[in-house]
N, C-alpha and C positions, 0 to 999 in steps of 0.2 A: 224579623220585627227590628225596629230602630231600637238604640238606647233608650231614647224618649218615653217609646211605647210600653217597654219593659219597666221603666221606672214608674210611668203612671198604672200599672197593673197593680204593682208591689205598694204603692202609696194607696191605691184606692182601695185595697185588702185590708190595710192598716186602719183604715177610716171606715169600714164595714162592718157588720156585727158578726162575720164568719170568724168560726173557731182556728178552722185549719185550713192552710192554703192548697191543699190537693184538691179537695172539694169547692172550693172559691174559684179555682181556675178552670176547673172541668166542669162543674155544674152551673156555672155562672158566668163567667168570661166566654168559655168556649160555646155556650148556649145562644146566650143573650146578646153578645157584644163583639160576636165574630166578625160582623160588617164593619166596625169600627176598625179591626185590627185584621185587614186583608191578608196580612203575611204571619196570622197567629202561629206561633210554634205548638207542636205536642207538649203535654205535661213535663215528659222526660227532658226532652230538649230545654224547655224553658229554665228547668231548674239547673241545666248546665250551664248555660249561658248569663243564669240571674248572677247579680254582682253580690260578692262576699259584703256583709254590711256591720260595722259596729254600731249600734243604738244604747243611747243612755236610758236611766230608769225611767224618762218619761214618753219611752218609745220613740224619742227622736234620732234620726239619723245622723249619727258623730261623723262616720266618714265610711266610704265604699270604694270597693276595687273590682275591677271587672276581669275575669279570667277567662281563658280557652276551657274547654270542655273537660281536659285532660289534667287537669291541676287539682289537685287534692284542698279540699275546703280549708285547711288550716295553715297552706304554704302562703296566704298573704297576711295572714294576723300579725306576725313582728312587724311587717311593713307600715301596716295601719295602725298600729298601737304604740309606734316608737315616743308619740308628741304626748300621750295619754298619761294621766295620773290616777291613782285610785286602785279600787279591786277590778279585775276583769272577770267574767262569767260567760259561759259558753252553754249553749243548749247541749243535750243529750239524745234528741232525735235524731236517727241517722237515715229517717225517711227523707229528710228535708236538708238544704243547705246549711251550714254552718252560720248561725246568728250571735255576735257575743253581745253582751250588755255590760256596760262602764256604769261604776256607781261611786 
């Protein structure tokens, strides 16, 4: 998948009514939009290449960084939060990649 396809899937998830990404990806994207994404990755591989993102309290992406699959989710956080001010919160869900919110 290209980076633009990955970002498209992520943005579509945030605009959807789905509550969790796993069911969205496996039960919606993989079933109904496979023809739109001919190189669709498995769910596990998608999580590995998914960019680490910083979002604000309105769920808007503030910054993101693409890393390889063997980089821990917390490693890019210092680099992408240098210019931010305020409080930084991270989710505790270990089944999904790290997402941080700045308030």
